[in-house]
N, CA, C and O atoms as a Maestro MAE file, in Angstrom:
{
 s_m_m2io_version
 :::
 2.0.0
}

f_m_ct {
 s_m_title
 :::
 protein
 m_atom[276] {
  # First column is atom index #
  i_m_mmod_type
  r_m_x_coord
  r_m_y_coord
  r_m_z_coord
  i_m_residue_number
  s_m_chain_name
  s_m_pdb_residue_name
  s_m_pdb_atom_name
  i_m_atomic_number
  :::
  1 25 -30.569 218.070 68.424 1 A "MET " " N  " 7
  2 3 -29.533 217.385 69.176 1 A "MET " " CA " 6
  3 2 -29.984 217.143 70.625 1 A "MET " " C  " 6
  4 15 -29.727 216.089 71.207 1 A "MET " " O  " 8
  5 25 -30.666 218.152 71.187 2 A "PHE " " N  " 7
  6 3 -31.132 218.020 72.568 2 A "PHE " " CA " 6
  7 2 -32.113 216.860 72.714 2 A "PHE " " C  " 6
  8 15 -32.005 216.054 73.638 2 A "PHE " " O  " 8
  9 25 -33.072 216.786 71.788 3 A "LEU " " N  " 7
  10 3 -34.051 215.697 71.835 3 A "LEU " " CA " 6
  11 2 -33.395 214.342 71.618 3 A "LEU " " C  " 6
  12 15 -33.766 213.358 72.257 3 A "LEU " " O  " 8
  13 25 -32.431 214.293 70.728 4 A "LEU " " N  " 7
  14 3 -31.694 213.056 70.503 4 A "LEU " " CA " 6
  15 2 -30.964 212.638 71.780 4 A "LEU " " C  " 6
  16 15 -30.935 211.457 72.128 4 A "LEU " " O  " 8
  17 25 -30.382 213.604 72.464 5 A "GLY " " N  " 7
  18 3 -29.706 213.318 73.733 5 A "GLY " " CA " 6
  19 2 -30.673 212.789 74.779 5 A "GLY " " C  " 6
  20 15 -30.355 211.843 75.500 5 A "GLY " " O  " 8
  21 25 -31.866 213.401 74.865 6 A "LEU " " N  " 7
  22 3 -32.882 212.927 75.816 6 A "LEU " " CA " 6
  23 2 -33.326 211.506 75.496 6 A "LEU " " C  " 6
  24 15 -33.451 210.670 76.391 6 A "LEU " " O  " 8
  25 25 -33.563 211.237 74.219 7 A "LEU " " N  " 7
  26 3 -33.976 209.888 73.826 7 A "LEU " " CA " 6
  27 2 -32.885 208.858 74.112 7 A "LEU " " C  " 6
  28 15 -33.175 207.751 74.565 7 A "LEU " " O  " 8
  29 25 -31.644 209.221 73.850 8 A "ALA " " N  " 7
  30 3 -30.531 208.313 74.135 8 A "ALA " " CA " 6
  31 2 -30.413 208.063 75.633 8 A "ALA " " C  " 6
  32 15 -30.152 206.936 76.054 8 A "ALA " " O  " 8
  33 25 -30.602 209.100 76.440 9 A "ALA " " N  " 7
  34 3 -30.536 208.943 77.895 9 A "ALA " " CA " 6
  35 2 -31.654 208.026 78.382 9 A "ALA " " C  " 6
  36 15 -31.444 207.206 79.275 9 A "ALA " " O  " 8
  37 25 -32.834 208.163 77.799 10 A "ARG " " N  " 7
  38 3 -33.960 207.289 78.168 10 A "ARG " " CA " 6
  39 2 -33.665 205.847 77.766 10 A "ARG " " C  " 6
  40 15 -33.908 204.927 78.547 10 A "ARG " " O  " 8
  41 25 -33.151 205.645 76.574 11 A "TYR " " N  " 7
  42 3 -32.833 204.310 76.073 11 A "TYR " " CA " 6
  43 2 -31.776 203.634 76.945 11 A "TYR " " C  " 6
  44 15 -31.864 202.436 77.214 11 A "TYR " " O  " 8
  45 25 -30.788 204.393 77.381 12 A "LEU " " N  " 7
  46 3 -29.711 203.832 78.199 12 A "LEU " " CA " 6
  47 2 -30.097 203.661 79.663 12 A "LEU " " C  " 6
  48 15 -29.328 203.101 80.446 12 A "LEU " " O  " 8
  49 25 -31.276 204.136 80.037 13 A "GLY " " N  " 7
  50 3 -31.754 203.934 81.402 13 A "GLY " " CA " 6
  51 2 -31.422 205.055 82.363 13 A "GLY " " C  " 6
  52 15 -31.679 204.930 83.560 13 A "GLY " " O  " 8
  53 25 -30.857 206.149 81.873 14 A "TYR " " N  " 7
  54 3 -30.537 207.268 82.758 14 A "TYR " " CA " 6
  55 2 -31.793 208.033 83.161 14 A "TYR " " C  " 6
  56 15 -31.848 208.616 84.243 14 A "TYR " " O  " 8
  57 25 -32.795 208.031 82.296 15 A "ILE " " N  " 7
  58 3 -34.071 208.664 82.603 15 A "ILE " " CA " 6
  59 2 -35.068 207.543 82.880 15 A "ILE " " C  " 6
  60 15 -35.400 206.759 81.991 15 A "ILE " " O  " 8
  61 25 -35.531 207.478 84.102 16 A "LYS " " N  " 7
  62 3 -36.425 206.396 84.483 16 A "LYS " " CA " 6
  63 2 -37.888 206.730 84.218 16 A "LYS " " C  " 6
  64 15 -38.684 205.829 83.949 16 A "LYS " " O  " 8
  65 25 -38.253 207.994 84.288 17 A "SER " " N  " 7
  66 3 -39.635 208.410 84.092 17 A "SER " " CA " 6
  67 2 -39.651 209.821 83.515 17 A "SER " " C  " 6
  68 15 -38.968 210.711 84.024 17 A "SER " " O  " 8
  69 25 -40.423 210.025 82.463 18 A "TRP " " N  " 7
  70 3 -40.523 211.353 81.872 18 A "TRP " " CA " 6
  71 2 -41.175 212.331 82.836 18 A "TRP " " C  " 6
  72 15 -40.822 213.510 82.865 18 A "TRP " " O  " 8
  73 25 -42.126 211.845 83.626 19 A "ARG " " N  " 7
  74 3 -42.825 212.726 84.572 19 A "ARG " " CA " 6
  75 2 -41.906 213.212 85.690 19 A "ARG " " C  " 6
  76 15 -42.096 214.302 86.229 19 A "ARG " " O  " 8
  77 25 -40.933 212.416 86.025 20 A "GLN " " N  " 7
  78 3 -40.028 212.744 87.114 20 A "GLN " " CA " 6
  79 2 -38.686 213.275 86.605 20 A "GLN " " C  " 6
  80 15 -37.716 213.321 87.361 20 A "GLN " " O  " 8
  81 25 -38.622 213.666 85.358 21 A "LEU " " N  " 7
  82 3 -37.364 214.099 84.745 21 A "LEU " " CA " 6
  83 2 -36.716 215.246 85.508 21 A "LEU " " C  " 6
  84 15 -35.512 215.219 85.764 21 A "LEU " " O  " 8
  85 25 -37.503 216.252 85.871 22 A "ARG " " N  " 7
  86 3 -36.955 217.413 86.581 22 A "ARG " " CA " 6
  87 2 -36.357 217.002 87.931 22 A "ARG " " C  " 6
  88 15 -35.280 217.472 88.296 22 A "ARG " " O  " 8
  89 25 -37.040 216.138 88.665 23 A "ALA " " N  " 7
  90 3 -36.537 215.666 89.965 23 A "ALA " " CA " 6
  91 2 -35.277 214.829 89.780 23 A "ALA " " C  " 6
  92 15 -34.351 214.913 90.586 23 A "ALA " " O  " 8
  93 25 -35.238 214.023 88.724 24 A "GLN " " N  " 7
  94 3 -34.058 213.199 88.464 24 A "GLN " " CA " 6
  95 2 -32.850 214.068 88.128 24 A "GLN " " C  " 6
  96 15 -31.736 213.787 88.570 24 A "GLN " " O  " 8
  97 25 -33.070 215.114 87.354 25 A "ILE " " N  " 7
  98 3 -31.972 216.031 87.018 25 A "ILE " " CA " 6
  99 2 -31.487 216.745 88.269 25 A "ILE " " C  " 6
  100 15 -30.282 216.881 88.480 25 A "ILE " " O  " 8
  101 25 -32.420 217.202 89.103 26 A "ARG " " N  " 7
  102 3 -32.053 217.885 90.341 26 A "ARG " " CA " 6
  103 2 -31.234 216.961 91.252 26 A "ARG " " C  " 6
  104 15 -30.244 217.388 91.846 26 A "ARG " " O  " 8
  105 25 -31.651 215.698 91.357 27 A "LEU " " N  " 7
  106 3 -30.923 214.725 92.179 27 A "LEU " " CA " 6
  107 2 -29.519 214.480 91.622 27 A "LEU " " C  " 6
  108 15 -28.554 214.399 92.381 27 A "LEU " " O  " 8
  109 25 -29.409 214.363 90.313 28 A "ALA " " N  " 7
  110 3 -28.102 214.147 89.691 28 A "ALA " " CA " 6
  111 2 -27.175 215.343 89.924 28 A "ALA " " C  " 6
  112 15 -25.982 215.166 90.171 28 A "ALA " " O  " 8
  113 25 -27.722 216.556 89.845 29 A "MET " " N  " 7
  114 3 -26.904 217.745 90.078 29 A "MET " " CA " 6
  115 2 -26.470 217.832 91.539 29 A "MET " " C  " 6
  116 15 -25.349 218.257 91.818 29 A "MET " " O  " 8
  117 25 -27.323 217.444 92.464 30 A "GLU " " N  " 7
  118 3 -26.956 217.438 93.879 30 A "GLU " " CA " 6
  119 2 -25.833 216.428 94.145 30 A "GLU " " C  " 6
  120 15 -24.890 216.718 94.881 30 A "GLU " " O  " 8
  121 25 -25.947 215.240 93.537 31 A "ARG " " N  " 7
  122 3 -24.870 214.246 93.685 31 A "ARG " " CA " 6
  123 2 -23.570 214.781 93.120 31 A "ARG " " C  " 6
  124 15 -22.508 214.560 93.701 31 A "ARG " " O  " 8
  125 25 -23.634 215.484 91.992 32 A "ARG " " N  " 7
  126 3 -22.423 216.058 91.391 32 A "ARG " " CA " 6
  127 2 -21.802 217.098 92.316 32 A "ARG " " C  " 6
  128 15 -20.584 217.124 92.493 32 A "ARG " " O  " 8
  129 25 -22.638 217.961 92.911 33 A "ARG " " N  " 7
  130 3 -22.110 218.963 93.840 33 A "ARG " " CA " 6
  131 2 -21.415 218.292 95.031 33 A "ARG " " C  " 6
  132 15 -20.345 218.722 95.461 33 A "ARG " " O  " 8
  133 25 -22.039 217.233 95.554 34 A "ARG " " N  " 7
  134 3 -21.425 216.525 96.690 34 A "ARG " " CA " 6
  135 2 -20.090 215.900 96.301 34 A "ARG " " C  " 6
  136 15 -19.129 215.946 97.069 34 A "ARG " " O  " 8
  137 25 -20.036 215.318 95.112 35 A "MET " " N  " 7
  138 3 -18.785 214.698 94.669 35 A "MET " " CA " 6
  139 2 -17.698 215.744 94.473 35 A "MET " " C  " 6
  140 15 -16.544 215.509 94.832 35 A "MET " " O  " 8
  141 25 -18.048 216.892 93.910 36 A "LEU " " N  " 7
  142 3 -17.061 217.960 93.740 36 A "LEU " " CA " 6
  143 2 -16.566 218.469 95.083 36 A "LEU " " C  " 6
  144 15 -15.372 218.721 95.247 36 A "LEU " " O  " 8
  145 25 -17.478 218.624 96.059 37 A "PHE " " N  " 7
  146 3 -17.084 219.068 97.386 37 A "PHE " " CA " 6
  147 2 -16.157 218.046 98.035 37 A "PHE " " C  " 6
  148 15 -15.141 218.412 98.626 37 A "PHE " " O  " 8
  149 25 -16.503 216.773 97.927 38 A "THR " " N  " 7
  150 3 -15.680 215.723 98.529 38 A "THR " " CA " 6
  151 2 -14.288 215.707 97.918 38 A "THR " " C  " 6
  152 15 -13.297 215.558 98.632 38 A "THR " " O  " 8
  153 25 -14.207 215.860 96.600 39 A "GLY " " N  " 7
  154 3 -12.898 215.887 95.945 39 A "GLY " " CA " 6
  155 2 -12.059 217.075 96.385 39 A "GLY " " C  " 6
  156 15 -10.863 216.938 96.644 39 A "GLY " " O  " 8
  157 25 -12.689 218.241 96.468 40 A "ALA " " N  " 7
  158 3 -11.963 219.434 96.904 40 A "ALA " " CA " 6
  159 2 -11.518 219.303 98.356 40 A "ALA " " C  " 6
  160 15 -10.396 219.671 98.702 40 A "ALA " " O  " 8
  161 25 -12.402 218.778 99.206 41 A "TYR " " N  " 7
  162 3 -12.053 218.614 100.612 41 A "TYR " " CA " 6
  163 2 -10.925 217.598 100.782 41 A "TYR " " C  " 6
  164 15 -10.061 217.763 101.642 41 A "TYR " " O  " 8
  165 25 -10.936 216.553 99.962 42 A "ALA " " N  " 7
  166 3 -9.866 215.549 100.028 42 A "ALA " " CA " 6
  167 2 -8.522 216.175 99.655 42 A "ALA " " C  " 6
  168 15 -7.503 215.871 100.275 42 A "ALA " " O  " 8
  169 25 -8.516 217.049 98.646 43 A "ARG " " N  " 7
  170 3 -7.258 217.706 98.263 43 A "ARG " " CA " 6
  171 2 -6.745 218.597 99.384 43 A "ARG " " C  " 6
  172 15 -5.548 218.601 99.673 43 A "ARG " " O  " 8
  173 25 -7.637 219.351 100.017 44 A "VAL " " N  " 7
  174 3 -7.232 220.215 101.126 44 A "VAL " " CA " 6
  175 2 -6.693 219.372 102.283 44 A "VAL " " C  " 6
  176 15 -5.668 219.707 102.876 44 A "VAL " " O  " 8
  177 25 -7.382 218.285 102.597 45 A "ALA " " N  " 7
  178 3 -6.932 217.411 103.684 45 A "ALA " " CA " 6
  179 2 -5.561 216.818 103.359 45 A "ALA " " C  " 6
  180 15 -4.712 216.694 104.242 45 A "ALA " " O  " 8
  181 25 -5.347 216.461 102.116 46 A "GLU " " N  " 7
  182 3 -4.046 215.916 101.711 46 A "GLU " " CA " 6
  183 2 -2.944 216.948 101.900 46 A "GLU " " C  " 6
  184 15 -1.860 216.614 102.377 46 A "GLU " " O  " 8
  185 25 -3.211 218.207 101.529 47 A "TRP " " N  " 7
  186 3 -2.220 219.261 101.718 47 A "TRP " " CA " 6
  187 2 -1.926 219.479 103.198 47 A "TRP " " C  " 6
  188 15 -0.774 219.683 103.581 47 A "TRP " " O  " 8
  189 25 -2.956 219.438 104.022 48 A "GLU " " N  " 7
  190 3 -2.766 219.626 105.461 48 A "GLU " " CA " 6
  191 2 -1.926 218.491 106.057 48 A "GLU " " C  " 6
  192 15 -1.063 218.727 106.903 48 A "GLU " " O  " 8
  193 25 -2.184 217.278 105.613 49 A "VAL " " N  " 7
  194 3 -1.422 216.132 106.133 49 A "VAL " " CA " 6
  195 2 0.034 216.218 105.690 49 A "VAL " " C  " 6
  196 15 0.926 215.849 106.454 49 A "VAL " " O  " 8
  197 25 0.292 216.692 104.485 50 A "GLU " " N  " 7
  198 3 1.663 216.822 104.005 50 A "GLU " " CA " 6
  199 2 2.465 217.813 104.844 50 A "GLU " " C  " 6
  200 15 3.688 217.698 104.927 50 A "GLU " " O  " 8
  201 25 1.798 218.779 105.463 51 A "ARG " " N  " 7
  202 3 2.486 219.770 106.287 51 A "ARG " " CA " 6
  203 2 2.849 219.231 107.664 51 A "ARG " " C  " 6
  204 15 3.645 219.843 108.377 51 A "ARG " " O  " 8
  205 25 2.280 218.101 108.046 52 A "CYS " " N  " 7
  206 3 2.500 217.562 109.400 52 A "CYS " " CA " 6
  207 2 3.969 217.177 109.596 52 A "CYS " " C  " 6
  208 15 4.631 216.673 108.689 52 A "CYS " " O  " 8
  209 25 4.449 217.435 110.811 53 A "THR " " N  " 7
  210 3 5.837 217.105 111.137 53 A "THR " " CA " 6
  211 2 5.934 216.016 112.196 53 A "THR " " C  " 6
  212 15 7.029 215.537 112.489 53 A "THR " " O  " 8
  213 25 4.805 215.619 112.772 54 A "SER " " N  " 7
  214 3 4.837 214.573 113.800 54 A "SER " " CA " 6
  215 2 3.605 213.679 113.680 54 A "SER " " C  " 6
  216 15 2.637 214.017 112.998 54 A "SER " " O  " 8
  217 25 3.662 212.550 114.347 55 A "GLY " " N  " 7
  218 3 2.553 211.614 114.342 55 A "GLY " " CA " 6
  219 2 1.316 212.172 115.017 55 A "GLY " " C  " 6
  220 15 0.192 211.915 114.586 55 A "GLY " " O  " 8
  221 25 1.530 212.950 116.093 56 A "GLU " " N  " 7
  222 3 0.396 213.534 116.801 56 A "GLU " " CA " 6
  223 2 -0.319 214.569 115.930 56 A "GLU " " C  " 6
  224 15 -1.548 214.636 115.909 56 A "GLU " " O  " 8
  225 25 0.457 215.359 115.227 57 A "GLU " " N  " 7
  226 3 -0.124 216.357 114.343 57 A "GLU " " CA " 6
  227 2 -0.898 215.675 113.209 57 A "GLU " " C  " 6
  228 15 -1.977 216.123 112.820 57 A "GLU " " O  " 8
  229 25 -0.328 214.585 112.687 58 A "PHE " " N  " 7
  230 3 -1.004 213.814 111.648 58 A "PHE " " CA " 6
  231 2 -2.325 213.247 112.167 58 A "PHE " " C  " 6
  232 15 -3.344 213.315 111.479 58 A "PHE " " O  " 8
  233 25 -2.310 212.690 113.374 59 A "ALA " " N  " 7
  234 3 -3.523 212.128 113.967 59 A "ALA " " CA " 6
  235 2 -4.589 213.211 114.140 59 A "ALA " " C  " 6
  236 15 -5.769 212.971 113.884 59 A "ALA " " O  " 8
  237 25 -4.178 214.380 114.565 60 A "GLY " " N  " 7
  238 3 -5.126 215.486 114.712 60 A "GLY " " CA " 6
  239 2 -5.751 215.881 113.387 60 A "GLY " " C  " 6
  240 15 -6.959 216.102 113.311 60 A "GLY " " O  " 8
  241 25 -4.946 215.971 112.350 61 A "GLU " " N  " 7
  242 3 -5.462 216.311 111.020 61 A "GLU " " CA " 6
  243 2 -6.387 215.226 110.494 61 A "GLU " " C  " 6
  244 15 -7.399 215.520 109.858 61 A "GLU " " O  " 8
  245 25 -6.043 213.978 110.757 62 A "LEU " " N  " 7
  246 3 -6.868 212.869 110.309 62 A "LEU " " CA " 6
  247 2 -8.228 212.887 110.995 62 A "LEU " " C  " 6
  248 15 -9.257 212.684 110.350 62 A "LEU " " O  " 8
  249 25 -8.232 213.127 112.287 63 A "ILE " " N  " 7
  250 3 -9.496 213.226 113.031 63 A "ILE " " CA " 6
  251 2 -10.312 214.386 112.509 63 A "ILE " " C  " 6
  252 15 -11.519 214.256 112.306 63 A "ILE " " O  " 8
  253 25 -9.671 215.511 112.290 64 A "HIS " " N  " 7
  254 3 -10.379 216.691 111.756 64 A "HIS " " CA " 6
  255 2 -11.001 216.390 110.382 64 A "HIS " " C  " 6
  256 15 -12.126 216.806 110.106 64 A "HIS " " O  " 8
  257 25 -10.275 215.676 109.534 65 A "ALA " " N  " 7
  258 3 -10.773 215.358 108.193 65 A "ALA " " CA " 6
  259 2 -12.015 214.478 108.258 65 A "ALA " " C  " 6
  260 15 -12.942 214.644 107.465 65 A "ALA " " O  " 8
  261 25 -12.031 213.539 109.208 66 A "PHE " " N  " 7
  262 3 -13.182 212.634 109.301 66 A "PHE " " CA " 6
  263 2 -14.370 213.279 109.998 66 A "PHE " " C  " 6
  264 15 -15.493 212.797 109.850 66 A "PHE " " O  " 8
  265 25 -14.161 214.346 110.748 67 A "GLU " " N  " 7
  266 3 -15.256 215.034 111.433 67 A "GLU " " CA " 6
  267 2 -15.963 216.025 110.531 67 A "GLU " " C  " 6
  268 15 -17.049 216.493 110.873 67 A "GLU " " O  " 8
  269 25 -15.383 216.357 109.395 68 A "ALA " " N  " 7
  270 3 -15.964 217.372 108.505 68 A "ALA " " CA " 6
  271 2 -17.286 216.885 107.910 68 A "ALA " " C  " 6
  272 15 -17.536 215.681 107.840 68 A "ALA " " O  " 8
  273 25 -18.115 217.815 107.488 69 A "PRO " " N  " 7
  274 3 -19.431 217.441 106.920 69 A "PRO " " CA " 6
  275 2 -19.324 216.672 105.682 69 A "PRO " " C  " 6
  276 15 -20.340 216.294 105.099 69 A "PRO " " O  " 8
  :::
 }
 m_bond[275] {
  # First column is bond index #
  i_m_from
  i_m_to
  i_m_order
  :::
  1 1 2 1
  2 2 3 1
  3 3 4 2
  4 3 5 1
  5 5 6 1
  6 6 7 1
  7 7 8 2
  8 7 9 1
  9 9 10 1
  10 10 11 1
  11 11 12 2
  12 11 13 1
  13 13 14 1
  14 14 15 1
  15 15 16 2
  16 15 17 1
  17 17 18 1
  18 18 19 1
  19 19 20 2
  20 19 21 1
  21 21 22 1
  22 22 23 1
  23 23 24 2
  24 23 25 1
  25 25 26 1
  26 26 27 1
  27 27 28 2
  28 27 29 1
  29 29 30 1
  30 30 31 1
  31 31 32 2
  32 31 33 1
  33 33 34 1
  34 34 35 1
  35 35 36 2
  36 35 37 1
  37 37 38 1
  38 38 39 1
  39 39 40 2
  40 39 41 1
  41 41 42 1
  42 42 43 1
  43 43 44 2
  44 43 45 1
  45 45 46 1
  46 46 47 1
  47 47 48 2
  48 47 49 1
  49 49 50 1
  50 50 51 1
  51 51 52 2
  52 51 53 1
  53 53 54 1
  54 54 55 1
  55 55 56 2
  56 55 57 1
  57 57 58 1
  58 58 59 1
  59 59 60 2
  60 59 61 1
  61 61 62 1
  62 62 63 1
  63 63 64 2
  64 63 65 1
  65 65 66 1
  66 66 67 1
  67 67 68 2
  68 67 69 1
  69 69 70 1
  70 70 71 1
  71 71 72 2
  72 71 73 1
  73 73 74 1
  74 74 75 1
  75 75 76 2
  76 75 77 1
  77 77 78 1
  78 78 79 1
  79 79 80 2
  80 79 81 1
  81 81 82 1
  82 82 83 1
  83 83 84 2
  84 83 85 1
  85 85 86 1
  86 86 87 1
  87 87 88 2
  88 87 89 1
  89 89 90 1
  90 90 91 1
  91 91 92 2
  92 91 93 1
  93 93 94 1
  94 94 95 1
  95 95 96 2
  96 95 97 1
  97 97 98 1
  98 98 99 1
  99 99 100 2
  100 99 101 1
  101 101 102 1
  102 102 103 1
  103 103 104 2
  104 103 105 1
  105 105 106 1
  106 106 107 1
  107 107 108 2
  108 107 109 1
  109 109 110 1
  110 110 111 1
  111 111 112 2
  112 111 113 1
  113 113 114 1
  114 114 115 1
  115 115 116 2
  116 115 117 1
  117 117 118 1
  118 118 119 1
  119 119 120 2
  120 119 121 1
  121 121 122 1
  122 122 123 1
  123 123 124 2
  124 123 125 1
  125 125 126 1
  126 126 127 1
  127 127 128 2
  128 127 129 1
  129 129 130 1
  130 130 131 1
  131 131 132 2
  132 131 133 1
  133 133 134 1
  134 134 135 1
  135 135 136 2
  136 135 137 1
  137 137 138 1
  138 138 139 1
  139 139 140 2
  140 139 141 1
  141 141 142 1
  142 142 143 1
  143 143 144 2
  144 143 145 1
  145 145 146 1
  146 146 147 1
  147 147 148 2
  148 147 149 1
  149 149 150 1
  150 150 151 1
  151 151 152 2
  152 151 153 1
  153 153 154 1
  154 154 155 1
  155 155 156 2
  156 155 157 1
  157 157 158 1
  158 158 159 1
  159 159 160 2
  160 159 161 1
  161 161 162 1
  162 162 163 1
  163 163 164 2
  164 163 165 1
  165 165 166 1
  166 166 167 1
  167 167 168 2
  168 167 169 1
  169 169 170 1
  170 170 171 1
  171 171 172 2
  172 171 173 1
  173 173 174 1
  174 174 175 1
  175 175 176 2
  176 175 177 1
  177 177 178 1
  178 178 179 1
  179 179 180 2
  180 179 181 1
  181 181 182 1
  182 182 183 1
  183 183 184 2
  184 183 185 1
  185 185 186 1
  186 186 187 1
  187 187 188 2
  188 187 189 1
  189 189 190 1
  190 190 191 1
  191 191 192 2
  192 191 193 1
  193 193 194 1
  194 194 195 1
  195 195 196 2
  196 195 197 1
  197 197 198 1
  198 198 199 1
  199 199 200 2
  200 199 201 1
  201 201 202 1
  202 202 203 1
  203 203 204 2
  204 203 205 1
  205 205 206 1
  206 206 207 1
  207 207 208 2
  208 207 209 1
  209 209 210 1
  210 210 211 1
  211 211 212 2
  212 211 213 1
  213 213 214 1
  214 214 215 1
  215 215 216 2
  216 215 217 1
  217 217 218 1
  218 218 219 1
  219 219 220 2
  220 219 221 1
  221 221 222 1
  222 222 223 1
  223 223 224 2
  224 223 225 1
  225 225 226 1
  226 226 227 1
  227 227 228 2
  228 227 229 1
  229 229 230 1
  230 230 231 1
  231 231 232 2
  232 231 233 1
  233 233 234 1
  234 234 235 1
  235 235 236 2
  236 235 237 1
  237 237 238 1
  238 238 239 1
  239 239 240 2
  240 239 241 1
  241 241 242 1
  242 242 243 1
  243 243 244 2
  244 243 245 1
  245 245 246 1
  246 246 247 1
  247 247 248 2
  248 247 249 1
  249 249 250 1
  250 250 251 1
  251 251 252 2
  252 251 253 1
  253 253 254 1
  254 254 255 1
  255 255 256 2
  256 255 257 1
  257 257 258 1
  258 258 259 1
  259 259 260 2
  260 259 261 1
  261 261 262 1
  262 262 263 1
  263 263 264 2
  264 263 265 1
  265 265 266 1
  266 266 267 1
  267 267 268 2
  268 267 269 1
  269 269 270 1
  270 270 271 1
  271 271 272 2
  272 271 273 1
  273 273 274 1
  274 274 275 1
  275 275 276 2
  :::
 }
}
């Protein structure tokens, strides 16, 4: 099943080079980690904005959200 999955990934263009397979997997996992972090950070920012009671507080939270890594 694993080999079939690898061949299907190559056929569909997900694997560009067999020699660079390990680097491609590492890059894909790094992108996944970044996407998960961004999603989690967006949820936290949304909760913080929901707690705001004024426009100034909202602006502060918005600035803080955009300054994050």
